[in-house]
VMD Tcl script that draws the C-alpha trace (Angstrom):
set ca {
  {-8.76 -35.18 10.98}
  {-10.49 -33.37 13.82}
  {-13.44 -34.41 15.84}
  {-16.39 -32.66 17.28}
  {-18.17 -33.79 20.34}
  {-21.56 -31.67 20.89}
  {-21.55 -30.54 24.63}
  {-24.55 -29.29 26.73}
  {-25.81 -26.00 25.56}
  {-26.63 -22.95 27.96}
  {-29.78 -20.69 27.92}
  {-28.87 -16.92 28.47}
  {-32.29 -14.84 29.09}
  {-31.44 -10.78 28.86}
  {-33.97 -8.64 30.62}
  {-34.37 -4.94 30.07}
  {-34.08 -3.43 33.61}
  {-35.04 0.40 32.34}
  {-32.61 3.40 31.69}
  {-29.45 3.93 33.65}
  {-28.30 7.46 34.76}
  {-26.46 8.05 31.72}
  {-29.71 7.60 29.88}
  {-28.77 4.04 28.23}
  {-30.40 0.80 28.68}
  {-29.80 -1.47 31.51}
  {-29.74 -5.02 30.60}
  {-29.43 -7.81 33.09}
  {-28.94 -11.64 32.43}
  {-29.68 -14.54 33.66}
  {-27.73 -18.29 32.48}
  {-29.44 -21.65 32.61}
  {-26.47 -24.31 32.19}
  {-26.69 -27.95 31.02}
  {-29.39 -27.77 28.49}
  {-30.30 -31.33 26.91}
  {-28.27 -31.71 23.84}
  {-31.97 -32.92 22.27}
  {-33.60 -29.89 23.13}
  {-34.96 -28.17 19.96}
  {-35.27 -24.47 19.38}
  {-39.17 -24.80 19.88}
  {-38.42 -26.30 23.56}
  {-35.95 -23.66 24.15}
  {-38.12 -20.98 23.29}
  {-41.28 -22.35 25.41}
  {-38.94 -22.73 28.55}
  {-37.36 -19.16 28.03}
  {-41.09 -17.40 27.60}
  {-42.26 -19.81 30.64}
  {-39.24 -18.35 32.96}
  {-39.56 -14.86 31.73}
  {-43.27 -14.76 32.83}
  {-41.69 -15.38 36.45}
  {-39.28 -12.37 36.03}
  {-39.88 -8.66 37.64}
  {-38.46 -7.14 34.15}
  {-39.55 -7.43 30.73}
  {-37.73 -10.08 28.36}
  {-35.03 -8.31 25.67}
  {-33.42 -11.32 24.23}
  {-33.11 -14.96 24.28}
  {-29.67 -16.68 23.55}
  {-28.71 -20.38 23.10}
  {-24.92 -20.90 23.50}
  {-23.89 -24.20 22.17}
  {-20.44 -25.77 23.36}
  {-18.50 -27.91 20.88}
  {-15.14 -29.73 22.04}
  {-12.86 -30.42 19.07}
  {-10.05 -32.86 19.17}
}
mol new
graphics top color blue
foreach p $ca { graphics top sphere $p radius 0.5 }
foreach p [lrange $ca 0 end-1] q [lrange $ca 1 end] { graphics top cylinder $p $q radius 0.2 }
display resetview
């Protein structure tokens, strides 16, 4: 039987950097590794909003990436 082990998650923030020369939206991102396993969705949202307030560009999306090892 397979065993799952939850590993630390990452937080990816995407920012709208305006329109490119081709007229399409330019999206930039910043990734923060090693989120605590015990962090709730509310905790992650609060931190993401605090970080985005310090950025030059507007926040486009918040993504939490979960990693699981299977053996």
